[in-house]
Structures are given as C-alpha cells and as structure tokens.
C-alpha positions as CSV (number, residue, x, y, z in Angstrom):
1,X,110.0,73.1,113.9
2,X,113.0,72.3,111.2
3,X,115.5,70.3,111.1
4,X,118.2,70.3,108.6
5,X,120.5,67.7,108.1
6,X,123.0,67.0,105.9
7,X,125.1,64.4,104.9
8,X,128.4,63.1,102.5
9,X,131.7,65.0,104.0
10,X,134.6,63.5,104.1
11,X,137.8,63.0,103.5
12,X,139.5,63.3,99.6
13,X,142.6,64.0,97.8
14,X,143.4,67.0,96.0
15,X,141.5,67.0,92.1
16,X,139.1,64.4,93.5
17,X,135.8,65.0,94.0
18,X,132.5,64.8,96.7
19,X,129.3,65.0,97.0
20,X,127.2,66.7,99.8
21,X,123.6,67.3,100.7
22,X,121.4,68.5,103.0
23,X,117.8,68.0,103.1
24,X,115.0,69.8,105.0
25,X,112.7,68.4,107.0
26,X,109.2,69.5,109.0
27,X,106.2,71.5,108.4
28,X,107.9,73.8,105.1
29,X,105.0,75.8,103.5
30,X,108.0,75.8,100.9
31,X,111.7,77.1,99.9
32,X,112.3,80.0,98.7
33,X,116.6,79.2,98.2
34,X,118.9,76.7,100.3
35,X,123.0,77.5,100.2
36,X,125.9,76.2,101.6
37,X,128.5,78.2,103.7
38,X,131.6,77.2,104.6
39,X,133.9,78.3,107.6
40,X,138.4,76.9,107.5
41,X,139.7,76.8,110.6
42,X,140.1,80.3,111.4
43,X,138.5,82.1,108.8
44,X,135.3,83.5,108.6
45,X,131.9,82.3,107.3
46,X,131.4,82.7,103.8
47,X,128.7,81.6,100.8
48,X,130.2,78.6,98.6
49,X,126.8,78.9,96.8
50,X,123.3,79.1,96.7
51,X,120.3,78.3,94.7
52,X,116.9,80.2,94.6
53,X,113.0,78.4,94.1
54,X,113.2,79.4,90.7
55,X,116.8,78.0,90.4
56,X,118.8,80.9,89.1
57,X,122.3,80.5,91.0
58,X,124.9,82.0,92.5
59,X,128.5,81.3,92.9
60,X,131.9,83.0,95.0
61,X,134.7,83.2,92.5
62,X,136.8,81.1,94.5
63,X,135.0,78.2,93.3
64,X,132.5,79.3,90.2
65,X,133.2,76.1,87.3
66,X,134.4,73.0,89.7
67,X,131.3,73.6,91.9
68,X,128.0,72.8,91.0
69,X,124.8,73.4,93.0
70,X,121.1,71.6,92.7
71,X,117.9,72.0,95.0
72,X,115.4,69.0,94.8
73,X,112.1,70.8,94.8
74,X,109.9,67.3,95.7
75,X,113.1,66.2,98.7
76,X,114.0,70.2,100.1
77,X,117.4,68.6,99.4
78,X,119.5,71.1,98.7
79,X,123.8,69.3,97.3
80,X,126.5,70.8,96.4
81,X,128.7,68.6,93.7
82,X,132.4,69.1,93.9
83,X,135.4,68.3,91.8
84,X,138.6,69.3,91.9
85,X,139.1,70.0,95.1
86,X,141.8,71.8,97.2
87,X,143.3,71.8,99.9
88,X,142.3,74.8,100.2
89,X,138.6,73.7,99.6
90,X,139.0,72.2,103.6
91,X,136.2,73.3,105.4
92,X,132.7,72.8,107.7
93,X,130.6,73.3,105.7
94,X,126.9,73.9,106.4
95,X,123.4,74.4,104.6
96,X,121.3,77.1,105.3
97,X,118.0,77.7,104.1
98,X,115.0,80.5,103.8
99,X,112.0,79.5,103.4
100,X,108.2,80.7,103.4
101,X,106.7,81.4,106.0
102,X,109.8,81.9,108.5
103,X,111.6,85.1,109.7
104,X,114.5,84.0,109.9
105,X,117.1,81.1,107.9
106,X,117.5,77.7,108.8
107,X,121.2,76.7,109.7
108,X,122.7,72.9,109.1
109,X,124.8,71.0,112.1
110,X,127.9,71.7,109.6
111,X,129.9,68.6,107.6
112,X,133.1,68.8,107.9
113,X,135.4,68.5,104.8
114,X,139.2,67.7,104.1
115,X,141.4,67.8,100.9
116,X,144.6,66.2,101.4
117,X,147.5,67.7,99.4
C-alpha cells in the first residue's frame, strides 16, 4: 500500500515564500513522476507543476518563474518551493504520484496554502 504525506502548508503574506513537501511511502518500485495540483474554492483542480524521473519539469503558466519543483529520488519526496506568492495562489495543494507498476496515480490528502493580501 502506498501513501503520500504532505506537509508545509500554512498562511503567508503576499510576496512571501513557502515550501510544501510530499513524501511517498510504502511498496514503491520506482517513481515515474510526481507533481502538485491545486484547487481553489469554486474552481476546478488544476496542475501546478510536475517533475519526471528524468528531472524534466512542467509548470502552469501562472506559476512560472515563481515556483520551483524538485524531487529527491532517495527519499521519494517532491518539493514545491513557492515564492512571490499572490492571493490567487490560495488553494488546497494536492500531491500526485505516478509510480512504476501501478495502473493509477496516487493522491495526497491535500495541504492548505493561504496567501493574505
């Protein structure tokens, strides 16, 4: 059984920084990719960023230049460093993992990020 544990969310002022983490644990053959989605109240869940096993990254246009995603293969942990935060970044951030040998993705429980103006 695989579980994803997210941490690091919280309240921050606009212009500030925050780092959130997601660690995958359990029976893991390997990681194909991990990433972050977010969902703000009344809005659809959207991709924020993802990173592949080969360290290829992909970002939503709205966060390019402000957010950085990274992956620690030894720890099966993905990080999202968020800088120059804006109130519109306020959302629940969900971690997702695409694992080797699994026919479906795993999702975390979500961590709240709130940016005050």
